[in-house]
Every structure is written in structure tokens, then in C-alpha cells.
C-alpha positions as CSV (number, residue, x, y, z in Angstrom):
1,M,-10.4,-2.8,50.5
2,A,-6.8,-2.5,49.2
3,T,-6.7,-1.5,45.6
4,L,-3.2,-2.4,44.5
5,L,-4.1,-3.4,40.9
6,H,-6.3,-0.3,40.5
7,D,-3.5,1.9,41.7
8,V,-1.0,0.3,39.3
9,L,-3.4,0.9,36.4
10,A,-4.3,4.4,37.5
11,A,-0.6,5.3,37.6
12,A,0.0,4.3,34.0
13,A,-3.5,4.9,32.4
14,P,-5.7,7.1,34.6
15,D,-8.5,7.4,32.1
16,A,-8.7,3.7,31.7
17,A,-8.8,3.3,35.5
18,R,-11.6,5.8,35.9
19,R,-13.7,4.0,33.3
20,L,-13.7,0.9,35.5
21,G,-15.6,2.8,38.2
22,A,-14.9,2.9,41.9
23,P,-11.5,1.6,43.1
24,D,-12.9,-1.5,44.9
25,A,-15.0,-2.5,41.9
26,A,-12.1,-1.8,39.5
27,E,-9.8,-3.9,41.8
28,A,-12.2,-6.9,41.6
29,A,-12.5,-6.6,37.8
30,L,-8.7,-6.4,37.3
31,A,-8.1,-9.3,39.7
32,A,-10.6,-11.4,37.7
33,L,-8.9,-10.4,34.5
34,C,-5.5,-11.6,35.9
35,A,-7.0,-14.8,37.2
36,D,-8.5,-15.6,33.7
37,A,-5.1,-14.9,32.1
38,A,-3.4,-17.1,34.6
39,A,-5.9,-19.9,34.0
40,A,-5.1,-19.8,30.3
41,W,-1.4,-20.4,31.0
42,P,-1.5,-22.3,34.3
43,D,2.2,-23.1,34.2
44,V,3.3,-19.6,33.5
45,A,3.6,-17.5,36.6
46,I,3.2,-13.7,36.2
47,A,2.6,-11.4,39.1
48,P,-0.8,-9.7,38.7
49,A,0.7,-6.3,39.4
50,A,3.3,-6.8,36.6
51,L,0.5,-7.8,34.2
52,I,-1.6,-4.8,35.0
53,A,1.4,-2.5,34.7
54,A,2.0,-3.9,31.2
55,I,-1.7,-3.5,30.4
56,G,-1.6,0.1,31.6
57,A,1.4,0.9,29.4
58,R,-0.6,-0.4,26.4
59,L,-3.7,1.6,27.4
60,A,-1.7,4.8,27.7
61,G,-0.5,4.6,24.1
62,D,-1.8,6.5,21.1
63,A,-4.0,3.6,19.9
64,P,-5.1,1.8,23.1
65,P,-6.6,-1.7,22.7
66,A,-9.8,-2.8,24.4
67,L,-9.3,-3.8,28.1
68,G,-10.4,-7.4,28.1
69,P,-9.4,-11.1,28.1
70,D,-7.6,-11.0,24.8
71,L,-5.3,-8.3,25.9
72,A,-4.6,-9.8,29.3
73,T,-4.2,-13.4,28.1
74,E,-1.7,-12.6,25.3
75,L,0.2,-10.1,27.5
76,H,0.5,-12.7,30.3
77,L,2.2,-15.2,27.9
78,A,4.3,-12.4,26.3
79,L,5.6,-11.3,29.7
80,G,6.5,-14.9,30.5
81,C,8.4,-15.2,27.1
82,A,10.2,-11.9,27.8
83,G,11.3,-13.2,31.2
84,G,12.7,-16.4,29.6
85,D,10.1,-18.7,31.2
86,A,10.6,-22.0,29.4
87,A,6.9,-23.0,29.6
88,A,5.8,-19.7,28.2
89,I,8.3,-20.1,25.3
90,R,7.0,-23.6,24.6
91,H,3.4,-22.3,24.5
92,F,4.4,-19.5,22.2
93,E,6.1,-21.9,19.8
94,R,3.2,-24.3,19.7
95,R,0.4,-21.8,19.7
96,Y,1.8,-19.0,17.6
97,L,4.9,-20.1,15.6
98,D,2.9,-23.0,14.2
99,V,1.3,-20.5,11.7
100,V,4.6,-19.8,9.9
101,P,4.3,-22.7,7.4
102,A,0.7,-21.7,6.4
103,A,1.7,-18.0,6.1
104,L,4.5,-18.9,3.7
105,A,2.6,-21.5,1.7
106,P,1.7,-19.2,-1.2
107,M,5.5,-18.5,-1.7
108,K,6.2,-22.3,-2.2
109,L,9.5,-22.2,-0.3
110,P,11.6,-25.2,0.4
111,A,11.0,-26.8,3.9
112,A,14.5,-25.8,5.0
113,T,13.8,-22.1,4.1
114,V,10.6,-22.2,6.0
115,E,12.4,-23.5,9.1
116,D,15.0,-20.7,8.7
117,V,12.3,-18.1,8.6
118,R,10.6,-19.7,11.6
119,A,13.9,-19.3,13.5
120,V,14.3,-15.7,12.4
121,V,10.8,-14.9,13.5
122,R,11.3,-16.6,16.9
123,D,14.5,-14.6,17.5
124,R,12.9,-11.3,16.4
125,L,9.9,-11.7,18.7
126,L,11.5,-13.3,21.7
127,V,15.0,-11.7,21.9
128,A,15.3,-8.2,23.4
129,D,16.9,-5.5,21.3
130,G,19.0,-3.4,23.6
131,D,17.0,-1.8,26.4
132,A,13.7,-2.3,24.4
133,P,11.5,-5.2,25.5
134,P,11.1,-8.2,23.1
135,R,8.7,-7.5,20.3
136,V,6.3,-10.1,21.5
137,V,5.4,-7.8,24.4
138,V,4.8,-4.9,22.0
139,Y,2.7,-7.0,19.7
140,A,0.6,-8.9,22.2
141,G,-3.0,-7.9,22.7
142,Q,-6.4,-7.9,21.2
143,G,-6.1,-11.5,20.1
144,R,-4.0,-10.6,17.0
145,L,-0.7,-12.1,18.0
146,R,-1.1,-15.1,15.6
147,G,-1.7,-12.7,12.7
148,L,1.3,-10.5,13.6
149,V,3.5,-13.7,13.7
150,Q,2.2,-14.4,10.1
151,V,3.1,-10.8,9.0
152,S,6.6,-11.1,10.6
153,A,7.1,-14.4,8.9
154,V,6.2,-13.1,5.4
155,R,8.4,-10.0,6.0
156,A,11.3,-12.2,7.0
157,A,10.8,-14.4,4.0
158,I,10.8,-11.5,1.7
159,S,14.0,-10.2,3.2
160,L,15.6,-13.6,2.9
161,L,14.6,-14.1,-0.7
162,R,15.9,-10.7,-1.7
163,K,19.3,-11.4,0.0
164,T,19.7,-14.8,-1.6
165,A,18.0,-14.1,-5.0
166,R,21.1,-14.9,-7.0
167,E,21.5,-18.3,-5.4
168,L,17.8,-19.4,-5.8
169,P,16.8,-21.6,-8.7
170,I,14.4,-19.2,-10.4
171,A,12.7,-20.3,-13.7
172,G,13.1,-17.9,-16.5
173,D,15.0,-14.6,-16.4
174,D,16.2,-13.3,-13.1
175,V,14.2,-10.1,-13.2
176,G,10.9,-11.9,-14.0
177,G,11.5,-14.6,-11.4
178,A,12.3,-12.1,-8.7
179,A,9.2,-10.0,-9.6
180,A,7.1,-13.1,-9.3
181,L,8.5,-13.9,-5.9
182,D,7.9,-10.4,-4.7
183,H,4.3,-10.5,-6.1
184,D,3.5,-13.7,-4.2
185,A,5.1,-12.3,-1.1
186,E,3.1,-9.1,-1.2
187,L,-0.1,-11.1,-1.6
188,A,0.8,-13.3,1.3
189,L,1.5,-10.3,3.4
190,I,-2.0,-8.9,2.9
191,K,-3.6,-12.4,3.4
192,A,-1.5,-13.1,6.5
193,Q,-3.3,-10.6,8.9
194,Y,-4.8,-7.5,7.4
195,R,-6.4,-8.6,4.2
196,A,-10.0,-7.9,5.2
197,A,-9.0,-4.6,6.9
198,F,-6.9,-3.6,4.0
199,T,-9.6,-4.3,1.4
200,A,-12.3,-2.5,3.4
201,A,-10.1,0.6,4.1
202,F,-8.8,0.8,0.5
203,A,-12.3,0.4,-1.0
204,A,-13.7,3.0,1.4
205,A,-10.9,5.4,0.4
206,V,-11.6,5.0,-3.3
207,R,-15.3,5.4,-2.7
208,G,-14.6,8.5,-0.6
209,L,-13.1,10.4,-3.6
210,D,-15.2,13.1,-5.1
211,R,-17.1,12.5,-8.4
212,R,-14.5,14.1,-10.6
213,D,-11.6,12.1,-9.2
214,R,-13.4,8.8,-9.4
215,T,-14.4,9.5,-12.9
216,L,-10.8,10.4,-13.8
217,L,-9.5,7.2,-12.3
218,R,-12.3,5.1,-14.1
219,L,-11.6,6.7,-17.5
220,H,-7.8,6.4,-17.1
221,F,-7.5,2.9,-15.6
222,L,-10.6,1.2,-17.0
223,G,-11.3,3.3,-20.1
224,G,-7.6,3.6,-21.2
225,M,-7.8,7.3,-21.8
226,T,-4.5,9.1,-22.0
227,L,-3.6,12.2,-20.0
228,E,-3.9,14.2,-23.1
229,Q,-7.4,12.9,-23.7
230,L,-8.5,13.5,-20.1
231,A,-7.2,17.1,-20.3
232,A,-9.0,17.7,-23.6
233,M,-12.2,16.3,-22.1
234,Y,-12.1,18.6,-19.1
235,G,-10.8,21.6,-21.1
236,V,-7.6,21.9,-19.0
237,H,-3.9,21.7,-19.6
238,R,-2.2,18.2,-19.5
239,A,-0.3,19.3,-16.4
240,T,-3.6,19.9,-14.6
241,A,-4.8,16.4,-15.4
242,V,-1.6,15.0,-14.1
243,R,-1.9,17.0,-10.9
244,W,-5.5,15.9,-10.4
245,L,-4.6,12.2,-10.8
246,A,-1.6,12.6,-8.4
247,A,-3.8,14.3,-5.9
248,A,-6.3,11.4,-6.1
249,R,-3.6,8.9,-5.6
250,K,-2.3,10.8,-2.6
251,Q,-5.8,11.0,-1.1
252,I,-6.3,7.3,-1.5
253,L,-3.0,6.5,0.3
254,A,-3.7,9.0,3.2
255,D,-7.3,7.8,3.6
256,T,-6.4,4.2,3.5
257,R,-3.8,4.7,6.2
258,R,-6.2,6.7,8.4
259,R,-8.9,4.0,8.1
260,L,-6.5,1.2,8.8
261,R,-5.4,3.0,12.0
262,D,-8.8,4.4,13.2
263,D,-11.3,1.9,11.9
264,H,-9.4,-1.3,12.1
265,G,-6.9,-0.7,14.9
266,V,-3.8,-1.6,12.8
267,P,-0.7,-0.9,15.0
268,A,1.5,2.0,14.0
269,A,4.4,-0.4,13.5
270,E,2.5,-2.1,10.7
271,L,1.0,0.9,9.0
272,D,4.1,2.0,7.0
273,D,4.6,-1.5,5.5
274,L,0.9,-1.7,4.5
275,V,0.8,1.7,3.0
276,A,4.1,1.1,1.1
277,L,2.4,-2.0,-0.3
278,V,-0.6,0.0,-1.4
279,Q,1.7,2.5,-3.0
280,S,3.7,-0.1,-4.9
281,R,0.6,-1.7,-6.4
282,L,-1.7,1.3,-6.4
283,E,-2.6,1.3,-10.1
284,V,-3.3,-2.4,-10.2
285,S,-5.4,-2.2,-7.0
286,V,-7.4,0.8,-8.2
287,R,-8.1,-0.8,-11.5
288,R,-9.3,-4.0,-9.9
289,L,-11.5,-2.2,-7.4
290,L,-13.1,0.1,-10.0
291,S,-13.7,-3.0,-12.2
292,S,-15.4,-4.8,-9.3
293,L,-17.5,-1.8,-8.6
294,E,-18.5,-1.5,-12.2
295,T,-19.4,-5.2,-12.3
296,S,-21.4,-5.1,-9.0
297,A,-23.3,-2.0,-10.3
298,G,-24.6,-4.0,-13.2
299,P,-25.8,-2.6,-16.6
């Protein structure tokens, strides 16, 4: 039996090909995967070998997705979009770009601005940048494309608001209004795709601190103890207390990033933005989490 699809996969991701078993069995499995993807988008024609080559490229990466229907179906459509297939682009606009208004709802933007953001997201995802493939091909897989469109929409909206802040009718002083917009945008970014993963990873990172560091954070953020008071309590210099708190913050950020990547499969392209968001609101987030832990622990 010819094993064209198996050979294509083996050339790009040999370990993934081996996990499928014997070449003839792997060929049948890959053919079925391609057939299911084609059935999901019957008017979008993608050669099975091209789809498997794209899948192989993803499986050969640092954080390979699961080889299954979600990966194949989204990549099939993404390849059609990248090739300029009109039907694929229509499906993408109806199935994925329709989440943009809901993603931006917390920001309470004018309808015209939402449409502007939608157009920006469409271009960013569907238009190639130089020799690189369109971002839709990079993002497709694991059934998360809708969520990634939401993240892209919020990011584009934040950028647009910052560029046009002086022209927007913001109630109150400019600084306070801009801060409120940024705050809403940050919350929307988390809710858009990675809220559950972010919350779980961040909570686990805080819980993973040793007893002293958790106590320091609790006393400082919940108890309101100053650095001088913490230093006196532990019988150390103030600089040592400062260093301990800084080390605890650094560990939370590093552990949150690791857990988002390893436990929740957040793509590398999104990690920097999420960790930057954690860092920008670290004290508020730690205070809220510690408070919730105190409440759940009871008297």
C-alpha cells in the first residue's frame, strides 16, 4: 500500500509518524483525518498532502498540539484562507470574525470602531507578512482559533484606543479615562481566551510559593504591613525584606508562564502578552487571590 501521507508526515515530524504505528495503518488514519476536515468545509479544496505537511510542521514545533480533528479542520480552512480561496475566507469571516463584537463588548466601543477593529484583525490574520505565512495558519489548531481571534481583536482595540486617546470623548480627566479604558481592555483580554488558564496557572504559582514567601505576601498585601515592619518581624534588614518580596514576585511570574505553556498549551506568541499583563497588575492580582484563599479557608 502506498503511504504518501505517512511519508509526508514522517519527513516533517518523524516522532509523530512513529506514534501512529505501521505505515499502512498510519496512512489510513491520516486519510480519514483529511476526509473529515474536507467534510467540514466541503467547498474548500485542499490537497491532503498539503494539509498533512502543514500538520507535520505544527507537530515538529516546540509545543506540538494534539494530532486530531480540531487541528486538521482548522488547518484545512486556514490553508484555504492563506491561498485566497473565496469560500474559505467567507467561512472564516462567518465562523470566526463574528466573535469580535462580543470580545470588545466590555470596552463599550462605538459600532464604527468595532468594525474598524474587525477589519484590522481580518487583515492581520489573512494577509501574509513578507515571506511568512498568514497568521491564521500559525494560529490554527486545537480548536482555539475563535479564542485567538478574540485575543487579536482586544489587542487591536487597545492599540487603536492608545493611538487615538486624545480624540476620544473620555469622561473626567484624560489620565483617569485612559486608565479606565486600559483596565477594561486588560480584563477583556483575559476573558477573551485564556481567563480560565490564566486563573489556574496564577493561583497554582502563588500556592507553589514556600511558607515564608506566602506569609510575606499575605502580611504585606492583606495585612498592610510595611517593609520596615516585615523586616523587624523576621529580624532582618529592610533590604532583605525587599529582596524576599522581589524574589516572590519573580517566582510567581516565572511559574505562571511555565504553567501557561506546559499545563495549558498557551502558544509562545501569546505568552509574553499574558505575562506582561500579570506583571502590570501583579499586586492587585495577588491581593485578590490571597483574599479569596483566606475567605475559602474559613475561620
